[in-house]
C-alpha positions in Angstrom: 104.8 113.6 135.5 102.1 111.1 134.9 100.7 113.8 131.7 104.2 114.2 130.6 104.1 110.3 130.4 100.6 110.6 128.5 101.9 113.0 126.4 104.7 110.8 125.1 103.2 108.0 124.3 100.7 110.0 122.3 103.4 111.7 120.0 104.5 107.9 119.5 101.5 106.7 118.3 101.2 110.2 115.9 104.5 109.2 114.6 103.6 105.2 114.1 100.5 106.4 112.3 102.4 108.9 109.9 104.9 106.3 109.0 102.8 103.7 108.7 101.2 105.6 105.7 104.1 105.1 103.3 107.6 103.3 103.1 110.6 103.3 104.9 112.1 106.7 104.6 108.4 108.6 103.3 109.2 106.0 100.0 106.1 105.1 97.9 104.8 101.6 98.6 104.5 99.3 96.0 101.1 98.5 95.8 98.2 99.0 93.7 95.5 99.0 96.5 94.5 101.8 98.8 92.5 101.8 101.8 90.5 104.7 103.1 90.1 103.7 106.9 87.7 105.6 109.3 89.9 108.2 109.8 90.2 110.7 107.0 93.2 109.8 105.5 94.1 107.3 102.3 96.6 104.3 103.4 99.1 104.0 101.9 99.1 107.8 101.1 101.9 107.4 98.8 102.4 104.6 95.9 104.3 103.6 93.5 103.1 101.4 90.0 104.0 100.3 86.6 102.2 101.6 83.7 99.3 99.9 82.6 98.5 99.0 86.4 94.3 99.6 87.5 94.7 100.9 91.2 91.7 100.7 93.4 90.8 103.3 96.1 88.3 101.1 99.0 86.2 103.3 101.3 86.2 101.3 104.6 84.9 104.7 106.3 82.0 105.3 107.5 81.3 108.9 105.5 81.3 109.1 101.7 84.9 110.0 100.3 86.6 110.7 96.3 89.1 110.9 94.7 90.1 113.6 92.8 92.8 114.1 90.3 94.9 117.0 90.6 97.2 117.2 87.3 96.4 117.8 84.1 95.7 114.8 81.6 93.7 112.9 83.9 90.0 113.0 84.6 89.1 116.1 86.7 85.6 115.0 87.8 85.8 113.3 91.2 85.6 109.5 91.9 82.8 109.1 94.3 82.2 106.5 97.1 79.8 106.1 99.5 81.1 104.2 102.3 81.8 100.2 101.3 82.3 101.2 97.6 85.5 101.2 95.2 87.2 103.3 92.6 89.4 102.4 90.1 91.9 103.8 87.8 94.5 102.6 84.9 97.8 105.1 84.9 98.9 104.6 81.3 101.7 107.0 81.2 104.7 107.5 83.7 104.6 110.2 86.2 104.1 111.5 88.8 99.7 111.9 90.2 98.9 113.7 92.7 94.9 113.5 94.1 93.1 114.3 96.8 89.6 113.8 98.4 87.7 116.5 97.1 85.4 116.4 100.2 88.0 116.6 102.7 91.1 118.1 101.1 92.7 119.7 104.1 93.0 115.9 105.7 93.3 113.6 102.7 95.8 113.9 99.6 98.0 111.0 97.8 100.0 110.5 95.3 100.7 107.6 92.8 104.1 107.6 91.1 103.8 105.3 87.9 107.1 103.8 86.3 107.9 102.6 82.9 
């Protein structure tokens, strides 16, 4: 019985962590700042900004990470970030832009929704 309680608590914690990376109902969060906490993820993973906004990613993890854009029309070379470093990019055109950490692409993915 005790094991079932621990499993339930772990499942609840995982659900709360997953919901914290986006807004209500999985919608993008209106922000220009993305954190890379010590967990191999982008937080929030989905953001929305107005065209012309500079987005800043801050690597608060203990490992090197990057931001590599996956959509055409954006630089393909990864923006590398050592621990404690930042990377910035200004989104000039509306659209949905996908990115990943080029070093950890299975675990670290995100999107930027740019509106006019």
